[in-house]
N, C-alpha and C positions, 0 to 999 in steps of 0.2 A: 250577180250582175252589178258591177260598180256603177253607182249613180252619183252625180253631182246634183243635189236637190235644187229646186227652183230658188233662184237668187234674184233679188230686186235691186239692180244697181242705181236706178233713178226713179223718182216719182214722175208721173206724167206732168208735162207743162200745163199751166193753167189753161183751161179751155179745150184740152185734148179729150175728146169724147170716145174715140175708138183707137184701138191698137191694131197694127199689122202683125199677124202671127206667121212665123215660118217654122215648119217642121221638116226635118230631113232624116234620111237614112243613108248611111254610107257603108259599103261593103268593100273591104280590102281583098286583094288577090290571095294572099297566103298568110298563115299564122305568123311568119317572120315579119310581116308588115304591121302587125298589131301594135307592138310596143312603140314604134316610130309614130304611127298615127295617133296613138293615145298621148304621147308626150307632146306632139305638135298641137294637139287639140287643147292641151292645158295652157299653152302659150296663147292660143286664140281666146281661151276662156278668160285669161288675165286681161287681155285687150278689151274684151266685151264688158268686163266689170267697170271699165273706165269710159266706155263709149257713150257719146252724146246720143240721147234718144233711146237707149236700151232700157226697156221697162221690166225685163225679166228673162231668165234663161235657165235651162236644165240640160244635162247631158246624161245619156245612158250608154254604157259600154257593155257589149256582149263579146268579150274577147275570143272565146272558143268558137263562136259563130262568125268571127271576123267582121262584126257589125257594130256600128256606132249610130246613135240616134241623137239629134239635137232638136231643141224646142226653144224658140225665142220670141219675144214680143217687142215691138218697136213703135215709136211715135208715128212713124210713117216709112214709106219706101225710100225716101231720101236718106234717112238715118241708117237704114239697113245697108243701102248701097255704099254709103260712106265708110261704114265699118268694113265691108267686104273688100273695098279698094285700098284700105289703109294697111300699114304694116303693124304686126307681122302677118295678118290674115292673107294678104295678097301673095306673099312669098310662100306661105304654107300651102295655099291652093296649088301653086305652080310646082312646088317640091313633091307634093303627095299625088299629083295626077297620075304618074306612072304606076303607082301602087294600087290604084282604084280598080275594082271590078265593076261596080255599078253604084249609081246614086239616084235618089228620089227626093224631090222637093215639092212642097205644097205651101200655099199662102192663103190666108183668109183674114177677115177683120172681125173683131169682137169689141163690145163695149169695154172700156178700161176696167169697169167694175167687175167684169167676169174673169179677170186675171187672179191667180195663175190658171193656165190651161191644164186640163188633166192629160196625163199620158194616154189614157184610153181613147180620148177624143183625137189626140194627135196621131196615134198609131192607126186608127180607123181611116183618117184622112190620107195618111201616107200610103196605106194599102190600096186606096182607090186610084192612086196615080201610077202611070207607067214608069218603070225604071229606065234610066239612061245607062246603056252599056258603055263603059269607059274604054273598052278594048279597041274601039274603032278610031 
């Protein structure tokens, strides 16, 4: 299972006590969609490494299961939303939408001293959320 380990692009700004954590699971429709999703996720990864307010991130790819997991920590919702709305992430989301089978997202806050988040914790939290079927 290819993994990009936890990377810390920025240290928390002075006075930042908590981090917003986002974990997600994406499933693409077919095995043919896996290489495209993976390559586009690498472009988003490059963007994240330079994003203001990004405190850490990791990616796990399960290509034979057509599944990708993301885990990231942010100074706040504003920084996460700015990242998602910026290029290339915005275009990547639009381009990949037709290839998606389902997606799951979950958000929570942790003290910055508890970063990085464990994948066990993230997977448990994702499993507790309902999947969004992208076919509709």
